[in-house]
C-alpha positions in Angstrom: 58.6 33.9 13.5 56.5 35.0 16.4 55.4 38.6 16.9 57.5 38.8 20.1 60.6 37.8 18.2 60.0 40.4 15.6 59.5 43.1 18.3 62.9 42.2 19.8 64.5 42.3 16.3 63.1 45.8 15.7 64.2 47.0 19.1 67.8 46.1 18.3 67.7 48.4 15.3 69.2 48.1 11.8 72.6 46.5 11.2 74.5 44.6 8.5 72.0 41.7 8.7 68.7 43.6 9.4 67.1 46.4 7.4 63.9 48.3 7.8 61.7 49.4 4.9 58.4 51.3 5.2 57.5 50.1 1.7 59.3 49.0 -1.5 58.1 49.9 -5.0 61.4 50.1 -7.0 62.6 46.7 -8.3 66.1 47.9 -9.1 66.7 49.2 -5.6 65.3 46.0 -4.1 67.6 44.0 -6.4 70.6 45.8 -5.0 69.5 45.0 -1.5 69.1 41.3 -2.3 72.5 41.2 -4.1 74.2 42.9 -1.1 72.8 40.4 1.4 73.6 37.4 -0.8 77.2 38.6 -1.3 77.7 38.9 2.5 76.2 36.7 5.3 72.6 37.0 4.4 70.0 38.9 6.4 66.4 40.1 6.7 64.4 43.0 5.2 61.5 44.0 7.4 58.9 45.7 5.2 56.3 47.7 7.0 58.8 49.2 9.5 60.1 52.8 9.1 63.7 53.9 9.7 63.0 54.7 13.3 61.7 51.2 14.1 58.0 52.2 14.1 55.6 49.6 12.7 53.5 51.3 10.0 52.0 48.0 8.8 50.9 46.7 5.4 47.6 45.8 4.0 46.7 42.4 2.4 46.9 44.1 -1.0 50.4 45.4 -0.2 51.5 41.9 0.8 50.3 40.4 -2.5 52.1 43.2 -4.5 55.3 42.9 -2.6 55.5 39.1 -2.8 55.1 39.4 -6.6 57.8 42.1 -6.7 60.2 40.1 -4.6 59.7 37.0 -6.7 60.2 38.8 -10.0 63.3 40.7 -8.7 65.0 37.7 -7.3 64.6 35.9 -10.6 65.0 38.7 -13.2 67.3 41.2 -11.6 69.6 39.2 -9.3 72.4 37.3 -11.2 72.4 34.3 -10.6 68.9 34.2 -9.3 68.1 33.5 -5.6 65.2 32.2 -3.6 64.4 34.5 -0.6 61.8 33.4 1.8 58.9 35.6 2.9 56.8 35.5 6.0 53.8 37.7 7.1 53.8 38.7 10.7 50.6 40.2 12.2 51.2 43.2 14.4 48.8 45.6 16.1 49.4 48.2 13.4 49.1 45.9 10.5 51.2 43.2 8.7 55.0 43.2 8.5 56.6 41.3 5.6 59.8 39.6 6.7 62.1 38.8 3.7 64.9 36.4 4.6 67.8 36.4 2.2 70.3 33.5 2.8 74.0 33.9 2.3 74.6 33.1 -1.4 76.3 29.8 -2.4 77.2 31.1 -5.9 79.0 34.3 -5.1 79.6 36.9 -6.4 76.1 38.1 -7.2 75.4 41.1 -9.3 72.3 42.9 -10.6 71.1 42.8 -14.2 73.3 45.7 -15.1 76.5 43.9 -13.9 76.9 45.9 -10.6 78.1 44.2 -7.5 76.7 45.3 -4.2 77.9 44.6 -0.6 76.6 45.5 2.8 78.4 48.2 4.8 76.6 48.4 8.2 72.9 48.9 7.6 73.5 50.3 4.1 74.6 48.8 0.8 77.4 50.0 -1.4 78.4 49.4 -4.9 81.7 47.6 -5.3 83.9 49.4 -7.8 87.6 48.6 -6.8 89.3 45.9 -8.8 90.9 44.5 -5.7 87.5 43.9 -4.0 85.9 42.4 -7.1 88.9 40.0 -7.3 88.3 39.0 -3.7 84.7 38.3 -4.5 85.7 36.1 -7.4 88.2 34.4 -5.2 85.5 33.5 -2.7 83.7 31.8 -5.6 86.9 29.9 -6.6 86.8 31.6 -10.0 90.2 33.2 -9.5 93.1 32.7 -7.0 95.4 35.5 -6.0 98.5 33.4 -6.2 97.9 32.7 -9.9 97.6 36.4 -10.9 100.6 37.6 -13.0 102.6 40.4 -11.4 103.3 43.3 -13.8 106.9 44.4 -14.1 108.3 41.0 -13.2 110.4 38.7 -15.3 112.3 35.4 -15.1 115.4 37.6 -14.3 113.8 38.3 -10.8 114.4 34.7 -9.7 116.8 34.0 -6.9 118.7 31.5 -9.0 120.6 30.0 -6.0 117.4 29.4 -4.1 115.5 28.0 -7.1 118.4 25.8 -8.2 118.6 24.2 -4.7 114.8 23.6 -4.7 114.8 22.2 -8.2 117.8 19.8 -7.8 116.4 18.6 -4.4 112.9 17.9 -5.9 113.8 16.5 -9.3 117.3 15.2 -8.8 118.8 16.8 -11.9 120.8 19.9 -12.8 119.0 23.1 -13.5 119.4 24.6 -17.0 119.8 28.4 -16.3 119.4 29.5 -19.9 116.6 32.2 -20.2 114.4 30.2 -22.6 114.8 27.0 -20.6 114.0 28.8 -17.3 111.0 30.5 -18.8 109.6 27.2 -20.1 110.3 25.5 -16.8 108.5 28.2 -14.8 105.5 28.0 -17.1 105.4 24.2 -16.7 105.5 24.7 -12.9 102.6 27.2 -13.2 104.7 29.9 -11.7 105.0 32.2 -14.7 103.4 32.9 -18.1 104.6 34.9 -21.1 107.8 35.8 -19.2 106.0 37.2 -16.1 106.0 35.7 -12.7 102.7 35.1 -11.0 102.3 35.9 -7.3 103.3 32.3 -6.2 106.5 32.5 -8.3 107.3 35.9 -6.9 106.7 35.0 -3.2 108.4 31.6 -3.3 111.5 32.1 -5.4 112.6 35.8 -5.6 115.0 37.4 -3.3 112.8 40.4 -2.5 109.1 40.1 -3.5 108.4 43.5 -1.8 110.1 45.3 -4.7 106.9 44.5 -6.7 104.4 44.1 -3.8 105.5 46.6 -1.1 102.5 45.7 1.1 103.7 42.1 1.6 105.9 42.9 4.5 105.6 41.6 8.0 105.5 44.3 10.8 106.8 42.9 14.1 106.8 44.8 17.3 107.4 43.8 20.9 105.6 46.3 23.1 106.1 47.3 26.7 102.8 46.7 28.4 99.6 45.5 26.9 98.4 48.5 24.8 98.9 48.4 21.0 98.6 52.2 21.1 101.5 52.5 23.4 104.7 54.2 22.3 107.1 52.2 24.3 108.6 49.0 22.7 111.5 46.7 23.3 112.1 45.6 19.7 110.7 46.1 16.2 111.4 44.9 12.7 110.0 45.2 9.2 110.6 41.7 7.8 111.0 41.2 4.1 112.0 38.4 1.8 110.5 35.3 0.2 108.0 33.2 2.2 110.8 30.9 3.4 112.7 33.9 4.7 109.6 35.5 6.2 108.9 32.4 8.1 112.5 32.0 9.5 112.9 35.7 10.4 109.4 35.9 12.0 110.1 33.0 14.2 113.5 34.4 15.1 111.9 37.7 16.1 109.3 36.1 18.3 111.7 33.7 20.0 114.3 36.4 20.8 111.5 38.4 22.6 110.1 35.5 24.6 111.2 34.5 28.1 112.8 31.2 28.9 111.5 29.1 31.7 114.0 27.3 33.8 111.6 24.9 35.4 113.4 21.8 36.8 116.4 22.3 34.6 119.8 22.9 36.0 121.2 26.4 36.3 123.7 25.8 33.5 121.1 24.7 30.9 119.1 27.0 28.7 115.4 27.0 29.8 112.5 26.2 27.5 110.6 28.9 25.6 107.5 30.1 27.5 105.5 29.1 24.4 106.0 25.8 22.6 108.1 26.2 19.4 105.8 23.7 17.7 102.8 26.0 18.2 104.7 29.0 16.9 105.8 27.2 13.8 102.3 26.1 12.9 100.7 29.6 13.6 103.4 31.5 11.6 103.0 29.2 8.6 99.2 29.4 8.8 99.5 33.2 8.9 101.8 33.5 5.9 100.1 30.9 3.6 96.4 31.5 4.2 96.1 35.2 4.1 94.0 37.0 1.5 96.6 38.2 -1.0 94.1 40.5 -2.8 94.3 42.8 0.3 97.2 45.2 0.1 98.1 45.1 3.8 101.0 43.7 5.8 101.1 40.8 8.2 101.4 42.0 11.8 103.0 40.2 14.8 102.6 42.0 18.1 104.1 40.8 21.4 102.6 42.3 24.6 103.4 41.5 28.2 100.2 39.3 28.5 99.8 38.0 24.9 101.1 37.5 21.4 98.9 38.5 18.4 99.5 37.1 14.9 97.3 39.1 12.5 96.7 38.1 8.9 94.8 40.1 6.3 91.5 38.4 5.3 88.8 36.8 7.4 88.1 33.0 6.9 86.9 32.4 3.4 83.5 31.2 2.3 81.5 29.4 5.1 84.6 28.3 7.0 84.3 29.1 10.7 86.7 29.1 13.7 85.0 26.1 15.0 85.6 24.3 11.7 89.3 24.9 11.7 89.6 23.9 15.4 88.2 20.6 14.3 90.6 20.2 11.3 88.4 21.5 8.5 90.4 23.5 5.9 89.8 25.6 2.8 92.9 26.4 0.9 92.7 30.0 -0.3 96.0 30.0 -2.1 96.4 26.5 -3.6 99.5 27.1 -5.7 101.5 28.7 -2.9 100.3 25.9 -0.6 101.5 23.2 -3.0 105.1 24.7 -3.1 105.0 25.4 0.7 104.8 21.7 1.4 108.4 21.5 -0.1 109.8 24.7 1.3 108.2 25.2 4.8 107.2 23.0 7.7 103.8 22.6 6.2 101.8 19.4 5.4 98.8 20.9 3.8 96.3 18.5 5.3 94.4 20.9 7.6 95.8 19.7 10.9 98.2 22.6 11.7 95.7 24.5 13.9 94.8 21.4 15.8 98.5 20.8 16.6 98.9 24.4 17.7 95.9 23.9 20.0 97.4 20.7 21.4 100.5 22.6 22.3 98.7 25.8 23.5 95.2 24.9 24.6 94.3 28.5 25.6 95.0 29.7 22.0 92.3 32.1 20.9 91.3 32.4 17.2 89.1 35.2 15.8 87.8 35.7 12.2 86.7 39.3 11.9 84.6 39.8 8.8 84.0 43.5 9.5 87.7 44.4 9.5 88.6 41.5 7.2 91.3 40.1 9.6 92.2 36.7 11.1 93.9 36.9 14.5 95.6 34.2 16.5 96.2 35.2 20.1 98.5 33.3 22.5 98.2 34.3 26.1 101.4 34.8 28.1 101.8 34.1 31.8 103.2 36.8 34.0 107.0 36.9 34.4 
């Protein structure tokens, strides 16, 4: 790194990927910083720079001490250990030690006392909520939300008509609806254990999953104008039900609030939807299946005069980027739900859904917001 680049970095100030330290002497505090950067998207610690961005500089003796401290901390305090890089930059007021911490590939990281740390803006914070720790384990593929048992559920919560139709179509034999036989079958299908349904079983085959998971509702609003803070709307609905019903009712809501374009069709024929049905199918399925189910928040579908927003809890997982998914790269966050969705929904599970949506709506905008932990698909609408 050149001195001019460092000056520009300091001028931008501290943020979630850049932190200033006048000096570091406490290994435990340093360990927390290294853990926090590793659990997020990595970053840099500039040692020899005070909180206001003034360069106080370090001596050659300081540099030797700090390099030893960083090496020992990264090995002895961070779990699993990491390999930060250090670089000494000569400035007018002395040396600045730049510590580069890459995003971890073995998340989640903790310190030697078992504490997990994350970045929040320029600061770090200790992760204490069970939900957030679960999300960190999910990122590392150590646990999946759809496999977690749902307390208070039982085999009796199954929508037998729905499950019978699924079973007989898939396996070509009659369903034994005895309690013991059903419980054994659900365990064999990895949808239940010890009489309790897991999240996949709850969402795929019960009549109203929201009884046990109230947050898993879809909030749909068709606004007047283009402002989500506006108080005028044409239509709204809180959509509940299993994933199959959520999919059907969400599409129904969107389509009944879209315009139809007559084009070259005759006056007595129904015009085409202003947005291709194929794109809507793909985007609604993607929103329902690939959300982060460790986040207790609803899906949201907002129709404005100039756009449609489909908002799903959870930014893209791991190192997946919007550019990746535009090119057909996928990372299945909820593999159990996805495996049953291929039989219940218009979903192939081969990572091409977004590409098909883009083919139908080339001006589709995709955004993965890691700060707010949301994924948004925005479809522009043409003026009426």
